N, C-alpha and C positions, 0 to 999 in steps of 0.2 A: 561579561554578563554573569549574573548570579543565578545558579540553578536553584529551583524551588522544589520542595517535595510535592508531587502531584498525585501519586497513587492513592494517598489518603483523602484526597479532596472529594472523592465520590466513592460509592459503596462497592464498586466493582472488585471482585476478588483478584489480587495481583497474579494469581495463576490461571486467569480466565482464558488466556490464549491457548493454554495447554488443553483445557476442556474442549475448546473449539476444534483443535487439531484432532482430538480423539473422536469427536462427533462426526467430523468430516470423513475420517478414515473408516469408522463403523458404518456410516451411511453408504459409502462406496462399497464396502464389503457386503452389506445387506443386498445391494443391487446386483453385484457380479457373482456373489457366492465364492469369491476367491480371496485369500489373504495375499494381497499384492505387495510387492517390494516397494519401499519408499526411502527418500533421503530428506533430511531436514538441514536447513541452514539458518544462521542468525542474521541480523541486520548488516553485518559486515561480509556476508556471503560465505562465512566459514562453516564447514560441515560440523554438525553436532549430532550426538545420538540421543535416543529417546530418554535415557537416564539423565542426561544434561537437561532436557526439557522438564523433567520432573523435579530437578534439584533447584533450578534457577528461575528467576522471574523475567520473562521476556516480554517486551512490548512490540516485537516484530518477529514473525516466523515466516519462512518460506519453505515449502516442501514440494516434493515431486512424488506423485503416485504413478508407478510404472506399469506399462503393458495392460491397459484397459482394452478389452476386446471391443471392436467397432459396434458390435451388436448392442452394447450397453451405453454408448455415448449419449444418446438422446436422454435417457433416464438420468445419467450422471449430470449432464448439463442442467436438466430441469431441477434436480436436487440442489446443486450448487447455487443456482440462481434464486431459488426459493430461500435458501439459508442466508444468502447475501442480503436479501430484503429484510429478513429478521434482524440481522446484525446491525444494519444501518441505524435502527432506532436506538441501538445501544452504543453508537459512535465507534463501532468496530468496522473496519474496511476489509472485505473479502473480495479479492480479485483473482482471476485465473486465465490462463490460456492453455491450449493443448496442441501437441505436435504429433502427427501420425507417421507411421512407418510400416513397411512391408516386412513380414517375417515368413520365410519359406521353411517348410518342414517336409522331410522325405515321407512319402506314403509307403513306399515299398523299398525297404532297406536291403532286402535280399536280392531282388532283381534290379540292381542299380543300372543295368544296361538301358532300361526304359527311361531312367531319370524322371520318374513320375513324381511330380511335386505339386503342392497346392500353395497358394499365396494367402496369407492371413494378415489382416490389417489391424493394427493396435495403435493405441494412443498413450503418450505420457501426458499427465496433467501437471501443470506448474501452478501452484496455488500459494497465494500470499494473504496472510492475515496480519493486520496491524492495528494497534490501539491508536485511534485517531488523535487522542491527547496523550502524548507519551511523556515528555519532560517539560514541566513548566519552567519558565525563565523569567527573571526580572530584567527587562530591557533597559538600555540607557534612555536618557530623556528624548533624544532624537533617534529614530530609525528611518530607513530610506526604502521607498517602494518604486520599482521601475515599471513603466507601462508604455504601450505604444502611443506615439504622438497624437494619433487620431482620437485618443480618449481624453485629451486635455480639457476641452470645453465641458464635457459631461462631468469630469471629476471636479473642475472648478465650481460647478453649480451644485452637484449632488454629493460630492465626496467620493470616497472609495468604497465600492460595494462588493460584498462577497459574491463569488461566482465559481461554477465548476471550472477548473483549469483546462482549457481546451488543448494546450500544447501536449498534454500527457494522455490524451484520449487514445485508447488502443494499446497503451503500454501498461500491462497488468501490474508490473512491479512498481510503477510510479503513480498509481491512482490516488487521487485526493478526494476528500469531501469538499464542498464549497468553502473557500477560505480566501485570505488575503496574505500575500507573501511580502516580506521585507528583509532587509539586511541591517544589522546593527552597526556595521562599518561602511561608511559611504564609499570607500575606495573599492569595495567589492561589488558594487552595483554596476550592471551592464551599462556602459556609457553611451551606446547608440540609441537609447530610449529616453523618454522624459523621466526625470527623477523627482519624486515628491518626498519632502521631508515631513515626517509625522511626529507631532509632539505627544508623546505617550503619557505625559503628566496631565493632559487635558481630557483624556478619555478613560473609561472604566475597563477597557479591553484587557482580557488576559492573553498572555503571549506564550507560545510554545516553541520548542525546537522544531525546525522543519522536519516533517515526518519522514522524508526520503533523502534529503540532501545534507543532513547534519553531519554525516561522516566525511563529506568532501568540503563543506563550507560551515565551519563552526559558528559563524554569526548569522546563518540563515534561520529566520524565524517565521511564524505564522500566527494569525489570529482568526477567530470564527465569527466576528462581529464587524458590522459596518463602521467606517470612520468618517465622521462628519466633516464637511468642507472647512469649517472654521478652525480645524486643528491641523490643517496641512498647508504646505506651501511648496510651489514648484521652484526648484533651484537650478 
């Protein structure tokens, strides 16, 4: 597959994800009043530092904001959910989950005989921001879409429709916007499902590397437009 320049196809600043990261961190800081520790990773889950984020153009960032006091989680959740809705209109995916833990601190270090402690509950936030349209590709003439056999009659009549991927619901690191997935190489398609051959020369669809799976499957691709029935064939 041939990679196409994509970042210039629309007006988004190529450093846009960096500005989102800064807004999120500043928003959480405004809520908690604390400069919390954080970690940043790239799309290969490699640790990167803030200087790297400023120097390079990333289409995917994941970061962890550590030790948010439980008294702030309702406000932090509300802030992130509101920001996520704003970003959807800009084709940016923001997803997150949080993990809580107990932290005990000694109240009276002098009189340790009493072992007087209090339990404090904190959360780590794991946040993912992804450019929904990362890397444009030029697909081969035929690409292959796998789907459950029960969808066969509907696809034959109506074609392949974009839909929110149900398999990744609840997995913050794998969230997608409504899309259609395909493989450029038939041998990599799951064989226990129906396989539909799509003639890409008959449709105006633009294709992109799979947002989440491109590091494991180089020929995994996706599109954000429906595919009509007269351009597909079950094989």
